[in-house]
N, C-alpha and C positions, 0 to 999 in steps of 0.2 A: 504494500500500500504506500509506504514512504517513497518508493521509487516512482510510483505514478504521480504523487504529489510533487516531487522534485522535477519530474519531466514536464508536468503541466506548468509549474512555476518557471522553468527554464524557457519553455515555448512562449509564455506570456512576456517574459523579459525580452526575448528576441523580438517579438512583435512590437513591444513598446519601443525598442531600439530602432526598428524600421520606421515606426510612426514618428519618432523624434527626428530621425534622419530626413524623412520626407518633409517635415516642417522646416528643416534647414535649407531646403532647395526652393529657389524662387525663380520666377520669370517676370519679364516686363509685360505689362498689359499692352495690348496693341495700341500703337501710337504714343505710348508713354516715353518720356525722355529718360535717358540713362541716369543713374544716381550720380551725385556729385562726389568727386574724390580727387586726390592728387597721388602721385607716386609715393609720397611720404606716408600716406594712409595704408600702404601695402607692406610696410617694413617688417611685419610679422612673418612674411614669406622668406625673407633673406636668409640664406644659409644652405646647408646640405642636410638632407633628410633620408632616413631609411626605415623600412618596416617590412612586415611579412607581405610579399607580393608587390611592393612598390618602393621606388626611390626617386628622389627629386632634388633639384638644386636651383636656387634663384639668386641672381646677382643683386647687389645693392644698386639703387638707381645710378646710372651713368649715361652720359650723352643723351639724356632725356627719355630713357626707357629702362625697363627691367627685363632681363632675358632669363628664361628658365628652361629646364628640361624635366621630363617625367618619363619613367620607365615602369610599366606594369608587366609583371612576369609571373610564371608558375614554375614548378619544379622542372618542367620540360623546356623552359627557356623564355625569351621575351615574347610577350603578346602584343604590346603596343608601346611605341616610343613617340613622344611628343616634344615639340619645341614650342615654347610660349613666349610671346612678345607683348609686354604691357606698355602702352604708349598713351600719353594724355591726348584727349580729343575734346576740345571745348573745355567745359568744367568737369569732365568725367575721364574715365580710362577706357580705352578700347583694347580688347585682348585678341590677339591673332594667334592661331594655332596651326601647326602642321602635324598631321598624324601619319605614322609609319607602322606597317605591320612587321611581323618577325623577320621577313625577308627584306626589310627596308624599302618596301614599295609604298609610295605615298598615296594616301586616300584622296587628297585634293589634287587638282590639276597643277602642272608645273608652276604656273605663275599665280596660283590662287591660294588663299588661306581661309580656314574656317575662322569666323569671328564670333566673339561673345561680348555682349554689352554688359557693363557693370550695372547691377541692380541696386546694390547698397553696400555700404561699409559701416561696421560698428566695431567697438573694441572686441576683438576675438573672432570676427567673421568678415570674410570677403565674399559677397554674394554675386556671382556671375549668373548668366542665364543657364539654368540646369546644372550648375556646378557651385559648390560652396567649399571654400578653404576655411577651416577652423584653426585659428592660431592661439596657442596658449603656452607661452614660454618655449620650452624644449619639446613641445608636442605639436604636431601638425596633422590635421585630418583632411582628407579629400573626400567629399561626398559628391557623387555623380548620379544624375537621373537621366537614364536613356529612355526617351519616349517610346512607348509601345507602338507597334505597327498594326494597322488594320483592327483597331479597337482593343488590342492587347494591353494589359497593365504595363506601366513603365517598370524598368529594371532599376533598382536602387543599389549602388555600389558604395562601399566605404573602405578607405585605405588609411589606417592610422600609421603615422611615422614618428620617429624621434630624431632630434637633432644629432647629427654626427660631427658637424663643424659649425 
């Protein structure tokens, strides 16, 4: 009986974790302006990070931008590599990404970048469209919401990392 209670409690905690993660994901309303921010508001990203299944690194602001990289992997090797460029645009930040698969084939056309608008920034959170970076000292979490196709529920992913530099 105790095993059943613990199993149910564990599933409930897991479900609450997904619910909390889903609340951390935001999108801009159609026609809404991006959130106001400067590169200084993104200082929590700076550094090198590693965790189970993910590693990332972000430069300090230089030459008017922040440059970052992200590696998502499994025991079998790399799944996705990304390059991130954060640049001011108006009173906000525009994020450009290039995605590569394990064979280093890019998902975007040669001269194209995926773009994410900034939704909001508050102490401890950088909310981009469908992506949230949670910053807390030496802990960084990446929350990603991949919209479902053809009416399917979205996929929610979470990658906790710790500062290594």
